[in-house]
N, C-alpha and C positions, 0 to 999 in steps of 0.2 A: 200371423195366433199360430200354438207349435199342435200337431199334433198328436188326437189320442189315441192310450200305443192298445193296442185290443189284448188282457190280462183274461185269465179265466182263474177265476172267482177262490180258487186257490193260492194262487199268484199274490191275488188284493193282499189276501191274508196275512201272506206272507207276508208284503210289502211291509201292513199295517204295523204287526207284530213286532217286524224289528225295527217301524219308525219308535215307537212304545221304547224300545229298550237297548238298541242300538248298533245291537250283539245278539246274538245267543247262536250257543251248541243247538247244533243242527239233531240231538237229538233231545231238543227242549222244544224247540220247532212238529216238530212229528207226535211227543206225546202232546201236547196243547192244541196241535190242529187236526188231526187226529186224517193223514192224510189216504186216497179211498185202497191206493195201490205204492207201497215201494214208485213202482219204474213210474208213472202218476205221480209221483212226487219228483222221484230224482227227476224227469221232463223239464215241470214245470222248475223247479230249481235252476237247469238245465237255461230255459229261452229268456229267465232273466238276467244271469249272470250275462246270456248275449247283448244282449238289453245294458251293460255294465247299472244293471238298477239296486241288484247290490257284490257285495265279492266276495268269495271263498279262502279263507283264514284254518289251515289244517280245519280244524273239526265245528269250524264257526260259523255262524252266517253273521254279516255286517251292510246293509246300506248306506250307497256312496250319494255325494251330494245332488248325483243324477237320478237314483229313489228318490230323494227329499224333495223334486223341485219336482218328476212326481206325483209322488201324491199331492200337491198346491197346486193339481192343475186339472 
């Protein structure tokens, strides 16, 4: 059985947003989700990058296949 990841609510919101769009610019994600501050947003994005749930391509956040799988569980 796969291990459940402990994600923050902002991280879950980022993943769900990317699931619908596939990829979004960082500015769009920030404008849509309105994180409490830039440090929290950056830390949560870094956490998702380290878990390989998303990848960053210049100014875009892109959901990975592992991220899609995580959303299904």
